C-alpha positions as a LaTeX table, in Angstrom:
\begin{tabular}{lrrr}
\hline
Residue & $x$ (\AA) & $y$ (\AA) & $z$ (\AA) \\
\hline
Unk1 & 49.36 & 34.32 & 21.33 \\
Unk2 & 51.61 & 37.22 & 22.40 \\
Unk3 & 54.92 & 37.67 & 20.57 \\
Unk4 & 58.19 & 38.62 & 22.20 \\
Unk5 & 61.58 & 39.66 & 20.87 \\
Unk6 & 64.38 & 38.22 & 22.99 \\
Unk7 & 67.79 & 39.80 & 22.45 \\
Unk8 & 70.55 & 37.66 & 23.91 \\
Unk9 & 74.22 & 38.32 & 24.54 \\
Unk10 & 76.43 & 35.37 & 25.46 \\
Unk11 & 79.02 & 35.46 & 28.23 \\
Unk12 & 82.41 & 33.86 & 27.56 \\
Unk13 & 81.08 & 30.55 & 28.91 \\
Unk14 & 77.98 & 30.88 & 26.76 \\
Unk15 & 80.10 & 31.40 & 23.66 \\
Unk16 & 82.07 & 28.26 & 24.50 \\
Unk17 & 78.75 & 26.42 & 24.52 \\
Unk18 & 77.81 & 27.86 & 21.12 \\
Unk19 & 81.15 & 26.70 & 19.74 \\
Unk20 & 80.49 & 23.24 & 21.16 \\
Unk21 & 76.79 & 22.92 & 20.18 \\
Unk22 & 76.79 & 24.98 & 16.97 \\
Unk23 & 74.06 & 27.34 & 15.88 \\
Unk24 & 71.54 & 24.60 & 15.08 \\
Unk25 & 72.14 & 23.00 & 18.48 \\
Unk26 & 71.36 & 26.30 & 20.20 \\
Unk27 & 68.25 & 26.77 & 18.05 \\
Unk28 & 67.01 & 23.31 & 19.08 \\
Unk29 & 67.62 & 24.16 & 22.76 \\
Unk30 & 65.69 & 27.43 & 22.40 \\
Unk31 & 62.84 & 25.64 & 20.61 \\
Unk32 & 62.60 & 23.07 & 23.43 \\
Unk33 & 62.60 & 25.90 & 25.99 \\
Unk34 & 59.73 & 27.72 & 24.26 \\
Unk35 & 57.73 & 24.50 & 23.85 \\
Unk36 & 58.21 & 23.67 & 27.55 \\
Unk37 & 56.08 & 26.70 & 28.50 \\
Unk38 & 53.52 & 26.25 & 25.71 \\
Unk39 & 55.14 & 28.50 & 23.12 \\
Unk40 & 57.02 & 28.26 & 19.85 \\
Unk41 & 59.96 & 29.93 & 18.15 \\
Unk42 & 58.99 & 31.89 & 15.05 \\
Unk43 & 62.54 & 32.89 & 14.07 \\
Unk44 & 66.03 & 32.88 & 15.50 \\
Unk45 & 69.00 & 34.76 & 14.09 \\
Unk46 & 72.62 & 35.10 & 15.13 \\
Unk47 & 74.18 & 38.53 & 14.56 \\
Unk48 & 77.39 & 40.51 & 14.70 \\
Unk49 & 77.67 & 43.24 & 17.30 \\
Unk50 & 76.64 & 43.68 & 20.92 \\
Unk51 & 73.64 & 41.35 & 20.60 \\
Unk52 & 74.52 & 37.78 & 19.63 \\
Unk53 & 71.03 & 36.40 & 18.93 \\
Unk54 & 67.57 & 37.71 & 18.16 \\
Unk55 & 64.66 & 35.36 & 18.80 \\
Unk56 & 61.03 & 36.03 & 17.94 \\
Unk57 & 58.91 & 33.73 & 20.06 \\
Unk58 & 55.21 & 33.17 & 20.67 \\
Unk59 & 54.55 & 32.59 & 24.37 \\
Unk60 & 51.19 & 32.13 & 26.09 \\
Unk61 & 51.60 & 34.93 & 28.66 \\
Unk62 & 53.82 & 37.52 & 30.31 \\
Unk63 & 54.32 & 35.00 & 33.13 \\
Unk64 & 55.69 & 32.47 & 30.65 \\
Unk65 & 57.95 & 35.16 & 29.19 \\
Unk66 & 59.19 & 36.06 & 32.68 \\
Unk67 & 59.85 & 32.38 & 33.46 \\
Unk68 & 61.90 & 32.06 & 30.29 \\
Unk69 & 63.87 & 35.23 & 31.02 \\
Unk70 & 64.56 & 34.26 & 34.62 \\
Unk71 & 65.70 & 30.77 & 33.65 \\
Unk72 & 67.97 & 31.99 & 30.87 \\
Unk73 & 69.54 & 34.71 & 33.02 \\
Unk74 & 70.00 & 32.38 & 35.99 \\
Unk75 & 72.17 & 30.12 & 33.82 \\
Unk76 & 74.87 & 32.81 & 33.84 \\
Unk77 & 75.69 & 31.99 & 30.21 \\
Unk78 & 73.43 & 34.57 & 28.60 \\
Unk79 & 72.15 & 38.09 & 29.30 \\
Unk80 & 68.76 & 38.91 & 27.78 \\
Unk81 & 66.45 & 41.81 & 27.02 \\
Unk82 & 62.84 & 41.06 & 26.12 \\
Unk83 & 60.38 & 43.28 & 24.28 \\
Unk84 & 56.66 & 42.65 & 23.86 \\
Unk85 & 55.80 & 42.90 & 20.15 \\
Unk86 & 52.49 & 44.46 & 19.11 \\
Unk87 & 50.67 & 44.06 & 15.81 \\
Unk88 & 49.47 & 47.07 & 13.83 \\
Unk89 & 45.91 & 46.06 & 14.77 \\
Unk90 & 46.78 & 46.16 & 18.48 \\
Unk91 & 48.12 & 49.69 & 18.01 \\
Unk92 & 44.86 & 50.59 & 16.23 \\
Unk93 & 42.93 & 49.31 & 19.29 \\
Unk94 & 45.19 & 51.33 & 21.60 \\
Unk95 & 44.78 & 54.48 & 19.50 \\
Unk96 & 40.98 & 54.22 & 19.82 \\
Unk97 & 41.07 & 54.05 & 23.62 \\
Unk98 & 40.34 & 57.19 & 25.61 \\
Unk99 & 42.90 & 57.75 & 28.33 \\
Unk100 & 42.53 & 60.24 & 31.20 \\
Unk101 & 45.95 & 61.85 & 31.61 \\
Unk102 & 47.39 & 65.17 & 32.70 \\
Unk103 & 50.97 & 65.94 & 31.68 \\
Unk104 & 53.34 & 67.03 & 34.47 \\
Unk105 & 52.99 & 70.77 & 35.06 \\
Unk106 & 49.89 & 71.05 & 32.87 \\
\hline
\end{tabular}
């Protein structure tokens, strides 16, 4: 199942919700969200700095990832960035592929 890294930054209203629900309450909400689209949370961390949470999640497809991102962003309480995570073996497969490409100006 594909893995994704979701980086989330809370708005002021989102932070009020974290204060109300606590960290474990937010983790439970994120776990329910992932499960609702057929996925699961591997890890979730809160952090100092510009990004408030980092979540590694297994989701069944890019469409499921997009649905999660759209739903989270539409809440207005959180801004997210999502990255597709690749295993070393997937990079090995990519490195073995022959790609027809001409660099600009070449």
